[in-house]
N, C-alpha and C positions, 0 to 999 in steps of 0.2 A: 115669400119674395114674388114681386111682379115680373112676368118675363120683360127681356127687352124689347124696345120697340124699332120696328126696322124702319128706316129712312123712305124706302120705296115699299110698300107692303103689295104684295101680289092679289090683286083683283081678278082675274080670270086667267084659266091655263086651258089653251086650246086641245082638244080631245082628238086624237088620230084613229082613223077606222082601226078595227082588229086587222092583223095580218099574220100570214104564217109563211115561213120559210123552208122549214124543215119537217114537214109532216109525212106522216106514213096512211096508206090507206089499208087499215086490217080487215076489211071486208072483201079483200080481193080472193078470188077462187082460182087464180091461175099460179101454178107453181112453177118459179122459173127451173128451165132445165137446159141441157146442152148434150146435144150428138158430137161425138169424135169418131174418126177412121183416120186410117191410114194403111198403105201398101209399099213395103218395102223389098228390093232387090238387092243380093249380095254375090259377089262373088271373089275370090281370091285370084288377083292376077301376077304375083309375084311371091316369092317366100315371104311368108308372115304379112302380107300386105292386103288387105281388104277393102274393096271399093262398094258403096252402098249407094242406090240412088232410090230415093222413096217420095211419096205425096201424103202429106199431112193435112187434114182441113177439121174443120168442124162448125157447127151451127147453133146458137143460142137463142132460145124464145122466151117470153115472159120476163126478160131482165127488168129489175126495178130502174125507174128514172122519174125525175120530177117532171111534173106539169102544173100549172096555174089551173084549178078548176074553178075560178071566178075571174076569167079574163075578162078584157073591155069588151063591148059589143061592136061588131064589124060594121061597117057602113060602105056598101056599093055605089061609086058614081054612076052616071052614065055610061060611060066607055068601059065599065065593067071593073074598074080599078078599087080594089079593097082597101078602106083606109080606117085606120084605128083610132087616129088622133088629129089634132090641129094645132097649127103652130100659135105660139104665144105671142105674136107680133114682134114689138120692139124688145122684149123679154125673150132671152136665149132659152130653147126647150119647148116641149111638145105636151100639150094638155090633151091626156088621154081620153075616149069615150067613155059613157056611162058604163061600169062592170055590171054582167048579169045579176048580181046583186049589190045594189049601191052601197049597202049597210056594211060592207066588208072590202078591204083591199086586197092586196093579192094573197093568194091561198096557195102556196106550192105544196103538192102533196105527191109523195112517191107513190107510185102504181105499177104494176107489171104488166109494159107493154112495149118494152124495148128489144130489139133484136141485134145480133151479130153475126158475121160470117167470116172466116179465116180460111185461107188457100194457101199453099205453099209447095214448091218443088226442094227436096233436101238432097245434096250430094256430098259425099264424104270419102276420103282416102285415109286409112289407118293402117300405119305400119307399126307392129307390136316390137319390142325392143330387141333387135336382131344385128347382129355384128357391129355393136357399138352405137346403133342408130335408131332411133324410134322417132315419129314423126306422125303428123294427124293435120289434114286440110278439109276445111267443109265450107259449105257456101250454100244459101238459102235465098230464095226468089220467093217472096210472099207478097201476100194482098191481104188485109184485113179490112172490114167495114162494118158501122155501127152508128147507132144514134145517139151513143154518149161513152166516153171511155173511163169514166169514174164514178166510183160509187157515192151517191150523194151524201150518204151518213158519214165516210170517213176520208175519202178521196177529194171532195170539192167538186164534184159533177154539177152540173149547173142544170138548169130545167130548160124545157123545151122552148125554143126561140117563138114559135107559131103555135099556142096551144091548141089550136084548131087542125093542124097539120105537122104532127110530131115526126114525119119523114122528111120534111124540109131540113132536118139536121142531119141526115144520112150522110154521110162522107168516111173518109179514111181514118182508123181508129186513131187516137193521141199516140200510142207506143209504137204505130206501124213502121216498119222497114223494108223497103224493096228489097235492096241489097244487103246481105250480113255475109262477113267473108273473114274466115279464121284461119292461120296456120300456126304451127307449132312445132318445134323438133327438140329434141336433147341428143347432143353427141359426147360420146365417151371419148377422150382423146387417147389415142392408141400409144402413148410413149411408154417405152419401157426401159428400165435400166438402172433408176436411183430413185431413192426416196421424193425428190424435187420433182421430177419429172410424171411421175406417175399419181392417179388418182384425180386428175383433171377432167371437168365437164363444161361444155358448154351449150347453153339453152337459149331458146329466143320465141317470143310470140308477137305474131303480126294481127292487128286488130284492125277491121276496116268497113264501115257500115253507113248505110245511106242516111240523109238528115232526116229529122224526124217533121211530121207535117205540123202547120201552125193555120190558123186562122186569120186573114185581112178582116180587122172589125172596123165599125165606124167609130167606135169609141165613147158613144153615147147612145141613150135611148132616141131614135129617130122615128122609130113606129108609134109608138104611144102603148105597146104591149106591156113594157117594164120588165122584161124578163129576156134571159139570155143573152148570148154575144150577137148582137146585131151586125150584119154584114153589108157590105155595098154592092153596086153592079159594076160590070164591067163598061169601060168607055166603048164606045163605036170603033171597031176595026182592031180593037185590042184582044189578046188572049191571055190564058194566065201562065202559059209555058215563057212566052216574051217577057213577061212582067217581070221576071226573075233576074236579076243583074248579076248576082253573086258578087257584089261590093259591099264589103262589111259596113260602110259608110249609108249604104242605102241599099239593103238587100233586094228589096222590090221597089220598082217605079211606082210611087203613089199616084200619079198623072192616069197611070191604066186603069184607075176606079174612078167612079162617079157616086154622088151622094142619092140615095133615093130622095124621090119626093117625100114630103114632110109627112108624116103617118102611113108611109108603107113599108115595107121590108124589099131588101136587095136580093139580086140574083146569084150572087158568087155563094160557092159552095162551103160548107163547114172543112176546115182543114185541108184548103185546096192548093197551098203552097206550101212548097218543102224547105227546110232550114239548111243550115252547111251540114257536111258529111262529117264523120269523125273518123281518124287514125292514129293509131298507135304502133310503136314498135319496142320491144320492150326485150333486154341480153341480160344474161348473166353470165359470169364465171365462177366455177366453183371447184375447191378442192379437199377432198376426203382424207383425212389423216387419222391412221390407226394408232390408237393409243395402248396401252398395257391392257390385256385383257381382251374384254369384246368392247371397251369403251374406244369411240373415235371422235374426231372434231372435225365440223366441216366449217370450212373458210368460203364465203360469198362475198364477190364483187356485184352488184345490180345497176343496172341503169335502165330507167323508165322515161318513155318518150324519147329514145336515142336521138332521131331525128330533129327533135325539138318544135315539132310541127304544132302551131297554134289551132287549138279546136276551138270554134267559135260557138258561143252559145244562140239562144233564139232571136230573131230583131225585134224591136218594137212594131207592134203590130196594129197598133191604131192609126188609121188613115188619115182622119179628119179631126178637126177641132171645131167646137161647136159656135155659131153666130145666131145672131136674132133671126127672126122671121121664117125659121125653119130651115136655114142654111147652114153652111159650114165651109172652113177653107182647109187647104192641106196641113197636116199636121208636119213641122218643121222637123221632128224625129222620125217620122214613119220610115219604116225599114232599118233603122241605127242600129247597131249590134254593139251592146258596153259590155258583154258578160263572156267568160270563157267557160267552155264546158269540161275543160280537162287541164292540167296542171303543166308548168314547162317541164324541160329535162330535169331528171333528178336522178341522183348518183348517191348509192348506199353501200357500205360495208357491214357484214353481219359475221357472227359467229355461233354456231350451234354444237353443243355438246351431248352426245348421245351415249348413253351407257345402260 
């Protein structure tokens, strides 16, 4: 039998240049390593109550991070501006300069050149269960900076925005939290007299942390490098602190930023803005009832997020929408928060049998 004849036969197929998005340089001779150090001072201040103050730090070298090993060739203008591409005129987008090897496209390759630094002051007060009360309070003031916070193979780390200058991406770690506070307690109620009033306990946990950092992004390739999360520049007279409005409809003011000239990179740093903080209060009331022999049953009533505080997710980070001639307009959804980082108040009842 003859094969069917298609009404529109394929006459030619455009061949894309070979590209690579998740490569690894197996010839690296630099082994990733981390140095850690800490010092703690402890002192008992009351009966069964211990206070601890400590410093914890670490430094990592030769961490794997992606970088385009076949980047576009930069061009330097008379005023010293480095340009990586040119606008496409009436068609939105940037035409990159020729690559080092024009026979290939993007060749992102993981190599061991990234670093990270962590420093923290950690304080805690710990009361062992004594006279029907157990409690713990802890606080950490931390600073973490790196070139990339995700393993490119499994966690979605991105390639260096500027292959010629990896330090351009140096900034707060994606998981960095400046302030972290925890407080918890368990109180055995001292009621005696009958089976109904005996065996009650109340517990609670307070958790509050600073917001996580995020990167104000252009939202498209404005430089021609075709890699990384490209960032805007600050508008004249504006600063990052005043750019944050704390309004969930527009967490940051997009007019605080300007679009870099076509073919160039912006000056705003990676993870330079902070999102909403996080706080929950959880409480529980429980009663232990002794059964025959060594068996017992525990009745629990638990409330999560007692105050019903809304904990918001990160805002939309894309500041601009692309227009022709290498331009852009403000994105109408820039800074808008549409997600939650936690749940509303939840109440549950449970029973646990122990034997």
